[in-house]
C-alpha positions as a Python dict, from the first residue, in 0.01 Angstrom:
ca = {
    (1, 'M'): (0, 0, 0),
    (2, 'I'): (292, -183, -27),
    (3, 'M'): (491, 109, 85),
    (4, 'L'): (278, 184, 367),
    (5, 'S'): (272, -178, 484),
    (6, 'L'): (665, -171, 469),
    (7, 'I'): (641, 127, 687),
    (8, 'I'): (410, -37, 954),
    (9, 'I'): (607, -319, 966),
    (10, 'F'): (940, -123, 1018),
    (11, 'F'): (789, 36, 1307),
    (12, 'I'): (624, -299, 1484),
    (13, 'S'): (954, -438, 1431),
    (14, 'L'): (1133, -167, 1565),
    (15, 'D'): (896, -142, 1852),
    (16, 'R'): (924, -511, 1923),
    (17, 'F'): (1322, -478, 1910),
    (18, 'L'): (1342, -202, 2145),
    (19, 'K'): (1105, -367, 2416),
    (20, 'F'): (1403, -679, 2380),
    (21, 'L'): (1645, -426, 2442),
    (22, 'A'): (1457, -257, 2728),
    (23, 'I'): (1381, -553, 2919),
    (24, 'N'): (1692, -723, 2877),
    (25, 'N'): (1815, -432, 3029),
    (26, 'Y'): (2039, -301, 2727),
    (27, 'F'): (1939, 66, 2833),
    (28, 'G'): (2077, 16, 3217),
    (29, 'D'): (1948, 301, 3451),
    (30, 'G'): (1828, 514, 3117),
    (31, 'L'): (2022, 583, 2820),
    (32, 'N'): (2016, 987, 2755),
    (33, 'I'): (1935, 1070, 2403),
    (34, 'I'): (1843, 1429, 2471),
    (35, 'G'): (1993, 1539, 2806),
    (36, 'E'): (1774, 1434, 3063),
    (37, 'F'): (1460, 1560, 2918),
    (38, 'F'): (1428, 1221, 2652),
    (39, 'K'): (1611, 876, 2730),
    (40, 'L'): (1535, 507, 2676),
    (41, 'K'): (1464, 335, 2996),
    (42, 'F'): (1270, 16, 3098),
    (43, 'I'): (939, 60, 3292),
    (44, 'G'): (691, -194, 3322),
    (45, 'N'): (368, -64, 3305),
    (46, 'P'): (65, -290, 3421),
    (47, 'N'): (-196, -38, 3365),
    (48, 'I'): (-352, 131, 3068),
    (49, 'A'): (-260, 447, 2897),
    (50, 'F'): (-65, 697, 3124),
    (51, 'S'): (-40, 443, 3369),
    (52, 'L'): (-424, 491, 3493),
    (53, 'P'): (-482, 233, 3758),
    (54, 'F'): (-714, -39, 3560),
    (55, 'N'): (-495, -351, 3501),
    (56, 'G'): (-561, -750, 3537),
    (57, 'Q'): (-739, -1026, 3345),
    (58, 'F'): (-1039, -845, 3260),
    (59, 'L'): (-826, -546, 3089),
    (60, 'N'): (-651, -802, 2886),
    (61, 'I'): (-1022, -956, 2783),
    (62, 'I'): (-1170, -583, 2699),
    (63, 'I'): (-817, -524, 2512),
    (64, 'I'): (-922, -855, 2306),
    (65, 'F'): (-1276, -758, 2203),
    (66, 'I'): (-1157, -379, 2099),
    (67, 'I'): (-898, -553, 1865),
    (68, 'L'): (-1150, -766, 1727),
    (69, 'G'): (-1421, -479, 1702),
    (70, 'L'): (-1083, -288, 1513),
    (71, 'I'): (-1049, -567, 1282),
    (72, 'Y'): (-1401, -632, 1203),
    (73, 'N'): (-1404, -233, 1114),
    (74, 'L'): (-1116, -305, 909),
    (75, 'I'): (-1274, -543, 690),
    (76, 'Y'): (-1562, -334, 647),
    (77, 'V'): (-1396, -17, 574),
    (78, 'A'): (-1153, -226, 321),
    (79, 'V'): (-1436, -356, 121),
    (80, 'K'): (-1520, -7, 94),
    (81, 'K'): (-1185, 87, -70),
    (82, 'S'): (-1104, 351, 191),
    (83, 'F'): (-731, 335, 188),
    (84, 'H'): (-639, 599, 439),
    (85, 'Q'): (-886, 440, 704),
    (86, 'V'): (-743, 109, 626),
    (87, 'A'): (-413, 248, 681),
    (88, 'L'): (-488, 392, 1021),
    (89, 'L'): (-682, 114, 1146),
    (90, 'L'): (-416, -145, 1070),
    (91, 'I'): (-159, 98, 1262),
    (92, 'I'): (-399, 87, 1559),
    (93, 'I'): (-440, -262, 1578),
    (94, 'L'): (-80, -381, 1528),
    (95, 'G'): (25, -128, 1812),
    (96, 'A'): (-230, -282, 2012),
    (97, 'M'): (-146, -615, 1939),
    (98, 'S'): (221, -561, 2028),
    (99, 'N'): (106, -424, 2368),
    (100, 'L'): (-127, -698, 2423),
    (101, 'L'): (131, -939, 2352),
    (102, 'D'): (354, -786, 2636),
    (103, 'R'): (66, -809, 2900),
    (104, 'L'): (29, -1164, 2790),
    (105, 'K'): (377, -1285, 2814),
    (106, 'Y'): (515, -1050, 3130),
    (107, 'G'): (182, -932, 3297),
    (108, 'Y'): (266, -561, 3191),
    (109, 'V'): (345, -338, 2873),
    (110, 'I'): (717, -239, 2808),
    (111, 'D'): (739, 109, 2802),
    (112, 'Y'): (1097, 255, 2729),
    (113, 'L'): (1046, 615, 2564),
    (114, 'D'): (1081, 837, 2872),
    (115, 'L'): (996, 1173, 2828),
    (116, 'S'): (1092, 1348, 3169),
    (117, 'Y'): (810, 1522, 3335),
    (118, 'F'): (537, 1392, 3113),
    (119, 'T'): (515, 1001, 3067),
    (120, 'V'): (690, 696, 2974),
    (121, 'F'): (573, 514, 2657),
    (122, 'N'): (638, 312, 2346),
    (123, 'L'): (630, 335, 1984),
    (124, 'A'): (335, 116, 1953),
    (125, 'D'): (152, 361, 2201),
    (126, 'A'): (267, 614, 1951),
    (127, 'M'): (102, 418, 1678),
    (128, 'I'): (-224, 376, 1864),
    (129, 'V'): (-267, 757, 1929),
    (130, 'L'): (-159, 861, 1591),
    (131, 'G'): (-386, 635, 1446),
    (132, 'V'): (-681, 734, 1646),
    (133, 'I'): (-592, 1101, 1570),
    (134, 'G'): (-554, 1026, 1242),
    (135, 'L'): (-935, 873, 1233),
    (136, 'G'): (-1061, 1171, 1423),
    (137, 'W'): (-924, 1374, 1162),
    (138, 'I'): (-1095, 1223, 902),
    (139, 'M'): (-1418, 1178, 1045),
    (140, 'I'): (-1398, 1566, 1130),
    (141, 'K'): (-1289, 1651, 754),
    (142, 'S'): (-1575, 1425, 586),
    (143, 'K'): (-1843, 1596, 782),
}
């Protein structure tokens, strides 16, 4: 559990560090990682996932309630000693909190991983998606 906590802390810290670099224009017009296909580029995203047009204070309130619900669920599965579910919920909660911090501070989420022809996202987004996929896998497997 300690090792997993350190890994989660590392990725959240890396996400916050890359967001700092992005918002302070360290990537310029884009820093190519794999040619034009994958680069680091700052994009401020006021919308929800995949830039679907839903934003504003009401979205922030919804996100806060979702995070509170996830924390409640985290406590419930922690009491049941379901290590994998606790870890996955923690990954989702911390990723969501990192993006919520951006929304509250800047009015948008700082995205910086640019996959040309697909989307721009950040590590917190990836953590949320991987956590949800992991929880889905556990649910499917348990049936």
